[in-house]
N, C-alpha and C positions, 0 to 999 in steps of 0.2 A: 504494500500500500504506500502511495506517495506521501511524503511528509509535507504538512501544510507550510506555506511560506509565512515567515515572521518578518514584519517590517520594523526596522530600527530607525526612529527619527530622533536626531540629536541636533539641537541648536548650539551654537558656540560663539562666544565673544571673547577674544584674547585668551584662548585656552591653550596656547602653544606649550607651556611647560608640562602639561599633563596629558596631551593627546596621545603620545606614544604608549603610555600605560593603558589608556582607554582602548585604543585601536587594537593593541596586542591582545587584550582580554576578549575582544570580539573575534579576532582571527583564531583564537585558541578554543572557541566554543566546540563542544562535542556535537552540537546540533548545527548543521551547516546550511540548511535551507533558509537563509536570511537574505534580506536586501538592506543596504545601508543608505539612508537618506540624511546627508549631512548639510546643515544650513549654517554657513558662515555669516554671522550677523554683523558685518562691517568691521571685522577684527583689524587691529593695527599692528599686530605682531606677526609671527611666522605661522599662524594658523593655516593659511592657504597653502603654503609650501609643504607643510607636514601632511595636510589632508590629501593633497594631490599625489604625494609620494605613496601614501597608503592606499589610495585609489587603485594604483597599479597592483599592489599586493593582494587586495581584495579580489580584483578581477582575475588574477592568476589562479585563485581558488574558486573561480566561477561564482563569485558573490557579487551581484550588481552593486555598484557604488555610484550614487547620484550626488554630485557636488553642486551646491547652490550657493551663490554669493548674492547678498543683498546689502544695501546700506543699513546702518544700524537703526533698527526700529523696535528692538526689545525682544525678549524671549517668546512672548505669546505670539507676536507677529511671525517670528521665525518658525515656530512650531506649526502655525497655520499654513505657512508656505510649504513646509515639508509634507503636511497631510495630503496635499493635492496629488502627491506622487505615490501614495501608499497602495501597494498591490496585495499585501499580505492578508491572511485570514486573522492573524493576531498582530498586535502592536505593542512595542515597548518604546519608551522614550527616555533613555538614561542620560544623565548629565555627562558632559565631556571631560570632567575632571575626576570621574569615579571609575570603578573597576568592577567587572563582572566575574564571578566564579565560572570556571569552564563548563559547568553543567547548568548554569543559570537559565538559559533559554530552554534547554531540553526538559528539565523537570516541570517547568510551567506549561509548556506545550502538552506534555503528557497528562497533566492534571486537567486542563481544559478539554482535551480530546476525550477523556474518560468521564467527565462530569459536565454533561451538556446543560444542566440547569444553572451552571455558573458562567458568568461572562467576565469575571474578574478573579485573578488569583495573585497571591503575594507570597514571598518567602521572607525568612529572617534576613537581617543584614547587620553590618558593623559600621560604626563611625570610626575613622582612623585619622591620625594627624599627618601633616605633610611629610614628616620625616619617618613615618611608619613606627614610631616608638610607643604610641599609645592607641588603644582601640577600646571601644565600648559598644555594647549591643544597641541596635536601633530600638529595641522593644523590651518590654517587661513581660514576665510570665503570664500576667493576666490577659495579655493580648494574643496569646497563642491559641486561636480558635478560628474555625471557619463559620461564616454566617453574616448576619447583618451588622456591618460596622459603620453605617451611615451616621448615626448620632455620635459615635466615638470620633469620627473624622471631624465633624462639626465642632465638637468640644475640645479637639486636639488631645484626646485621651489615647490616641494611637498614632502611629507614624504614617507619614505619607511620602517617604523616600521614593522618588519616581521609579528608580531602577529596580526596586523590589517587586513592582507590579507588572502584570501583563493583562491586556484586555482583548476581548473579542471585538474585532473592528466593525463587524456588521451591526452590533448593538450601539457602538459609538456613533455610527453613521445615522442610525435611527434618531439619536438624541440631537446630533448636530448635522442636519441634512446638508448644510453647505460646507461642512467640515471646517468650521471656523469657530473657535472659542473666543469669548470676549477678550479684547486686547488690553487688559489691565497690566500694569507694571508689577503686579503682585499676585501670588497664589495660582500660578499656572497648573500646578499639580492638582489643586482643589478643583479647578475648572474642569478637569478631566474626571477625577475620581469621585467627587461629590455626586454628580448626576449618575455615573455608572454604578456606584454603590447604593444609590437610591433606588435603582430598578433591579439590581441583581445582588444576591449574596456574594461575598468575597471568600474564595478558598484560601486556605493557609497551608504552607509547606514548611515543616519545622527543620529547615536547613539554612545555613548562612551562605547565601548565594549572591550577595551584592555588598560592595564596600564603598561607603560614602566618605569622601575626603572632607575633613573639617579644617578650614583655613584659620590660622591663628589671628590673622588681621581682619576679622569679621567686620564688614562695613556696618551691619545692623547694630552691633554692640556699640560702635563708636557714635551712632546717631541717637542713642537712647536719650529720651527726654527732650529732644529737639522738636521743632515744628514739623520737620520731615518725618520724624518717628510717628507722631500722631496722625499725620496724613496717610502714612503707610498702613496704620491700623484701620483707618476708615476705608481704604481701598480693599484690604483683606475682608472686611465686613461685607462690602458690596459684592465681592466675589462669592462669598458664602451664600448670600441671599439669592444671587443669580443662579448658582448651582442648585440650590433647593428648589427654586421655581422650575428650572429645567427638568429636575427629577420627577416633578409631579407628586411628591410625597405629601399627604395630608393627614397621616395618622396621628400627628402631634402638631402643636403650634411651634414649628421650627423657627419661624421668623422671630417669635418672642424669645425663644431660647438663644438665638444669636444676639438679639438686642441686649439681653441680660449679661451674656458672656462679655460683650464689649463694654457695657457699663462698668463691669467689675475690672476689666483690664485698664480702662482709663482711670478709674478710681484709684487703683493701687499704684499705677505709674505716676499719677500726679502727686500722690502722697510721697513717693520715693524722691521726687525732685522738689518737694516742699512747696508745692503750689497749692496754697490753702483754698483760694477762690474756686479753682476748677475741681479740687478734691471734694469740696462741699457741694458743688453742682451735681456730681455723680453720686454722692451720698444721698442727696434728696431724690434722685431718680431711682436708686435702689430701694430707698425707704417707701416711695410711692408704689413700687411694684412688689412690696413685701418680700424683698430679696436681700435685705441688709441683716446679716447674721450678727450675733453678739461679738464674735471675734473680728468680723469686718469693721465694726464700729470701734472696737478697742484699738485697732491699727491706726485709725484716724485720730482718736483721742490721745494716744500716746505721743503723736507728733505735734498736735495743735491745741490740745486741752489737757495739759499735764495734771492739773488739780483734779479734774473730773476723771481722768484716767486712773489716778491712784484710788479714787473712791469706787469706781465701777470694778476695778480689778479686785478690790477687797470683796465685792459682792459676787465675783465671777463663779465661785464655787457653788453658788445657789442657782446658777443659770446653766441650763444644758447647752453646751457648745454646739453652734450650728443652727439653733432655733432663731426665729426672727425676734429681734429686740422690740418690735412694735406689734401691737395687737392688730391682727388682720381685719378685725371687725370695726 
């Protein structure tokens, strides 16, 4: 029986230092019926030179390699450009600075071929440092299951490392008929996974099949507390809401769940940067929605109301942690 084709779509911006590791991991796959769709999103380094050298090596192994160059328009735009050329039954979209285990594609194809009620499957993975001296698991033991992970993804209680997942492309095409995800500058993995996991259970394979490179000079960490940081959170929120709408899920009030999630994120982040005005703003929002726990309030009081904090802390043993501080009636 012919093995189904797997399409690999990878956007890249200035990824030259890591491309050799990435391409080698694909060339070493034990499952060889793949096609490579590589989108150079306006890189200024040696990305093009390296990609074209590897194009020859892929084609020597009879693996189609489509190289696409575009001006820099961001990861979502680059991914959308790549989707136009997908011919595979299955799709993976690994990052260009990560590495796949040699059996990564094989084990996921086998799962989806043998479990037709699933349109999504994922494996374990590891985060590793640039110098390979440190690694940690992408997941905790409570995440080791197959089934409905829709809410866990929304609440970020599980991982969405793109290279751990594989999806059935026909189902993705049903959700995005024009093969175009919203071109936000945030949350590209969510734009794919939230709708897919909203309509399909996600399979789980208990093997470490993907390695996520963690950069020590994380841009997001350096921006914490800035205007750009809070704008980024708002973009992520919009991506989640769009994904939920695309999924069609109505079994819970997912919109409200997302609203409360981001109220809390803004609340705690503003407290961390000692912004009393905005902290109080989100405290009121949480209180109005009966979502302000006693511990949440203590966090605010400790920073801005030290006298009241000492008093309520004294009473804390009489209040069950996690219950609303305010009467819902």
